[in-house]
N, C-alpha and C positions, 0 to 999 in steps of 0.2 A: 566565133568570134565573141559569144555570149561568156565561153565559160575564158577565153581570157582574158576580158573586162574583167569579171568576180574575181578570177586569182589575182590580177593585177591591183585589182582594187584592194583586197584583203590581205596584200604583201606589205602594201604602203600605206594600209591604214594601222598595220601592226607595227611598221617602222617609226611611221609618227607619233604611234602611242608609246612606244619605248623614249623616243625623245620626250615627249608629251610629261613624263613622270621623270624621267633623268633634271628636266626643267626645273622640278620644286626641290630634287634632291639635291643638286651640284648649282652651282653658280653661274648662268646663264644669262644673256641678256634677254631683253623684251622679244627681240625681232626672233631669237628661235624660238620660243612661244608663237608668234603670231603665224612662221612658218609650219611649225606643226600643225596648228589648226587649220590653216591653209590648207595642208597637205591633208589631212582629216578629213575635209571636208572635199576635195578633190577625188578622193579615194570610194568614198559613201556617191558622191553622183555616178563613179565609174559602175560601182557593184549594182546599184537602182538603174542604171541604162542598160545592163546588163541582163535583170532582171525583165524589162521594159520589151527587150530582145527575143530573150524566152519566150516570153507570152505571144509577142508577134509571128514567131516561128508556128507554135504552138498552135494556131487559127488557122495556116493553109491546112 
């Protein structure tokens, strides 16, 4: 489960980062910027939870 969360978070983070950069190059709405920032936040939370799960697994 922790590997899945980490890979999922990394994949979503990279996709949102690409759209974040495209937002400055292209002519996108402000809502696209907000959704990409929220997506990157969600992805970083998923990666953090995967790290916590990994630490909890290691203590058993």
